[in-house]
C-alpha positions as CSV (number, residue, x, y, z in Angstrom):
1,M,0.0,0.0,0.1
2,N,1.2,3.5,-0.8
3,K,3.0,5.0,2.2
4,Q,1.0,8.3,2.1
5,L,-2.3,6.1,2.1
6,M,-1.0,4.3,5.2
7,A,-0.3,7.6,6.8
8,V,-4.0,8.7,6.1
9,L,-5.3,5.6,7.8
10,G,-3.0,6.1,10.8
11,I,-3.9,9.7,11.2
12,S,-7.7,8.9,11.2
13,A,-7.1,6.2,13.9
14,V,-5.3,8.8,16.1
15,L,-8.2,11.1,15.5
16,A,-10.7,8.6,16.6
17,L,-8.6,7.9,19.8
18,S,-7.5,11.4,20.7
19,G,-10.5,13.5,19.8
20,C,-10.4,17.2,18.9
21,Q,-8.0,19.8,20.1
22,S,-9.1,22.1,22.8
23,N,-9.1,25.8,22.1
24,S,-10.4,27.1,25.4
25,G,-10.7,30.9,25.6
26,T,-10.2,31.3,21.9
27,D,-12.6,33.6,20.1
28,P,-15.5,31.6,18.6
29,R,-14.9,33.2,15.2
30,L,-11.5,31.5,15.1
31,K,-12.7,28.1,16.5
32,N,-15.8,27.8,14.4
33,N,-14.5,29.0,11.0
34,S,-14.3,26.2,8.5
35,D,-11.9,28.1,6.2
36,M,-9.6,28.8,9.2
37,E,-9.8,25.2,10.2
38,F,-8.9,24.0,6.6
39,F,-5.4,25.1,7.1
40,S,-5.1,23.8,10.7
41,K,-3.4,20.5,11.8
42,S,-6.8,19.4,13.2
43,G,-8.5,20.3,9.9
44,I,-6.0,18.1,8.1
45,T,-6.5,15.2,10.5
46,A,-10.3,15.5,10.0
47,C,-10.1,15.4,6.3
48,A,-7.7,12.4,6.6
49,G,-10.5,10.6,8.7
50,G,-12.9,11.2,5.9
51,A,-10.5,10.2,3.3
52,A,-9.7,7.0,5.2
53,I,-13.4,6.1,5.0
54,G,-13.3,6.5,1.2
55,A,-10.1,4.4,1.1
56,L,-11.6,1.6,3.2
57,G,-14.6,1.7,0.8
58,C,-12.2,1.0,-2.1
59,L,-10.8,-2.1,-0.2
60,V,-14.3,-3.7,-0.2
61,S,-15.3,-2.5,-3.7
62,N,-15.1,-4.2,-7.0
63,S,-12.5,-1.7,-8.3
64,S,-9.9,-3.5,-10.5
65,N,-7.2,-1.1,-9.1
66,K,-7.8,-0.6,-5.4
67,G,-4.5,1.2,-4.9
68,A,-5.5,3.9,-7.5
69,C,-9.0,4.0,-6.0
70,M,-7.6,4.7,-2.5
71,L,-5.2,7.3,-3.8
72,I,-8.1,9.2,-5.5
73,A,-10.1,9.0,-2.2
74,A,-7.3,10.3,-0.2
75,V,-6.5,13.3,-2.4
76,A,-10.3,14.1,-2.8
77,G,-10.5,14.3,1.0
78,C,-7.3,16.3,1.7
79,G,-5.9,17.7,-1.5
80,V,-2.4,19.1,-1.1
81,G,-2.8,18.5,2.7
82,I,-2.2,14.7,2.0
83,G,1.4,15.5,0.8
84,A,2.9,16.7,-2.5
85,N,4.0,13.3,-3.8
86,A,0.6,11.7,-3.3
87,Y,-1.2,14.8,-4.7
88,L,0.9,14.8,-7.8
89,D,0.6,11.0,-8.2
90,N,-3.2,11.5,-8.3
91,K,-3.0,14.3,-10.9
92,R,-0.8,12.2,-13.2
93,Q,-3.1,9.2,-13.1
94,N,-6.3,11.2,-13.6
95,Y,-5.3,13.7,-16.5
96,A,-4.3,12.6,-19.9
97,T,-2.4,15.7,-20.8
98,K,0.2,18.0,-18.9
99,E,-2.1,21.0,-19.7
100,E,-5.2,19.4,-18.1
101,M,-3.1,18.4,-15.1
102,L,-1.7,22.0,-14.7
103,N,-5.2,23.6,-15.1
104,S,-6.5,21.3,-12.4
105,M,-3.8,22.3,-10.0
106,I,-4.3,25.9,-10.6
107,A,-8.0,25.5,-10.0
108,D,-7.2,23.8,-6.7
109,I,-4.9,26.5,-5.4
110,R,-7.2,29.2,-6.5
111,N,-9.8,27.6,-4.3
112,E,-7.3,27.4,-1.4
113,N,-6.5,31.2,-1.9
114,Q,-10.3,31.9,-1.7
115,R,-10.4,29.9,1.7
116,L,-7.3,31.7,2.8
117,Q,-8.8,35.1,2.0
118,S,-11.9,34.2,4.0
119,A,-9.8,32.9,6.9
120,S,-7.7,36.1,6.9
121,N,-10.6,38.3,6.9
122,T,-12.0,36.6,9.9
123,A,-8.6,36.6,11.7
124,K,-8.0,40.4,10.9
125,A,-11.6,41.2,12.3
126,V,-10.6,39.4,15.5
127,I,-7.3,41.2,15.7
128,A,-9.0,44.5,15.2
129,D,-11.3,43.9,18.0
130,D,-8.6,42.8,20.3
131,K,-6.6,45.9,19.5
132,K,-9.7,48.0,20.5
133,A,-10.0,46.1,23.7
134,I,-6.5,46.7,24.6
135,A,-6.7,50.4,23.8
136,K,-9.7,50.5,26.1
137,I,-7.9,48.8,28.9
138,Q,-5.0,51.2,28.5
139,Q,-7.3,54.2,28.6
140,E,-8.9,52.9,31.7
141,M,-5.5,52.4,33.4
142,K,-4.7,56.0,32.7
143,Q,-8.1,57.0,34.2
144,Q,-7.4,54.8,37.2
145,R,-10.9,53.2,36.8
146,L,-9.8,49.7,35.6
147,N,-11.7,46.7,36.6
148,K,-8.6,44.4,37.0
149,E,-10.6,41.2,37.1
150,A,-12.4,42.0,33.9
151,A,-9.2,43.2,32.3
152,E,-7.3,40.0,33.2
153,K,-10.1,37.9,31.7
154,Q,-10.0,39.9,28.5
155,L,-6.2,39.7,28.2
156,K,-6.3,35.9,28.6
157,G,-8.7,35.7,25.7
158,I,-6.5,37.9,23.7
159,D,-3.5,35.6,24.6
160,A,-5.5,32.7,23.4
161,N,-6.3,34.3,20.1
162,I,-2.7,35.1,19.5
163,A,-1.6,31.5,20.3
164,A,-4.4,30.2,18.0
165,L,-3.4,32.5,15.2
166,R,0.3,31.7,15.5
167,S,-0.5,28.1,15.1
168,R,-2.8,28.8,12.0
169,L,-0.1,30.8,10.4
170,A,2.5,28.1,10.9
171,D,0.1,25.7,9.1
172,M,-0.5,28.2,6.3
173,K,3.1,28.8,5.8
174,K,3.5,24.9,5.6
175,R,0.8,24.7,3.0
176,E,2.6,27.4,1.0
177,G,5.7,25.4,1.1
178,E,3.8,22.3,0.0
179,W,2.6,24.2,-3.1
180,R,6.2,25.3,-3.9
181,D,7.3,21.7,-3.7
182,I,4.6,20.8,-6.1
183,A,5.5,23.6,-8.6
184,A,9.2,22.5,-8.4
185,Q,8.3,18.9,-9.1
186,S,5.9,20.1,-11.9
187,R,8.7,22.1,-13.6
188,Q,11.0,19.0,-13.6
189,D,8.0,17.0,-15.3
190,G,8.1,19.8,-18.0
191,L,5.1,21.8,-17.0
192,K,5.1,25.5,-17.5
193,T,4.2,26.8,-13.9
194,A,3.9,30.6,-14.4
195,Q,0.3,30.8,-13.4
196,L,0.7,28.3,-10.7
197,D,3.6,30.4,-9.3
198,K,1.5,33.5,-9.5
199,Q,-1.1,31.9,-7.3
200,I,1.6,30.6,-4.8
201,D,3.0,34.1,-4.6
202,G,-0.5,35.4,-3.8
203,M,-0.8,32.9,-1.0
204,K,2.5,34.1,0.4
205,K,1.3,37.7,0.2
206,Q,-1.9,36.9,2.2
207,V,0.1,34.9,4.8
208,T,2.6,37.7,5.1
209,S,-0.2,40.4,5.5
210,L,-1.8,38.3,8.3
211,Q,1.5,37.8,10.1
212,E,2.2,41.6,10.1
213,E,-1.3,42.2,11.7
214,L,-0.6,39.6,14.3
215,D,2.9,40.9,15.0
216,S,1.2,44.4,15.6
217,L,-1.4,42.9,18.0
218,Y,1.4,41.1,19.9
219,T,3.4,44.3,20.2
220,Q,0.4,46.2,21.6
221,R,-0.4,43.2,24.0
222,T,3.0,43.0,25.5
223,A,3.0,46.8,26.2
224,I,0.3,46.2,28.9
225,K,1.4,45.3,32.4
226,L,-1.4,45.0,35.1
227,S,0.0,45.8,38.5
């Protein structure tokens, strides 16, 4: 069995045993956003669980090529998240020409960039609200009318948001790296990747913009010291 497929089945088993990650204190907009979750490790694990169900279905099916069937199920469930090699193997098997294969990959990353834009918009809205909350706390401190208990609770929530967003950004950067690996391997296969590279650069631009917003929030947060 393909090593990537074995990994899918293994991940899904871990998911079943370990359950979902806890995001206690994190803004619900970050916890309950499907586009944000798409780029997260738990999102990849969840999609792997769904892919494993499809792969197991192939094992009991009448398919003449169960290995190919399982690969298709895995990539359909996770896309690039299943790994660059498995993703490219699937594309090579399912498209007769290099042009069709390339167009399919461009469509995939465009879809991911749309999801990234939605996730970024949500994250930036949370960051903007957290900045306003910090500014209000700073103002109340100057006016000596701060409710310390309420402020501490707010700051804990902001800290949880920062931690969650850092984790998401790390996963987004990893996804960008996977796409760059795919583009590099595609060029070795003789594909002209200019349009694919353009989409990857757009992904990097979005991730960099979100990183800058998060860094700004962190700077503002660390300036507050409740006595």
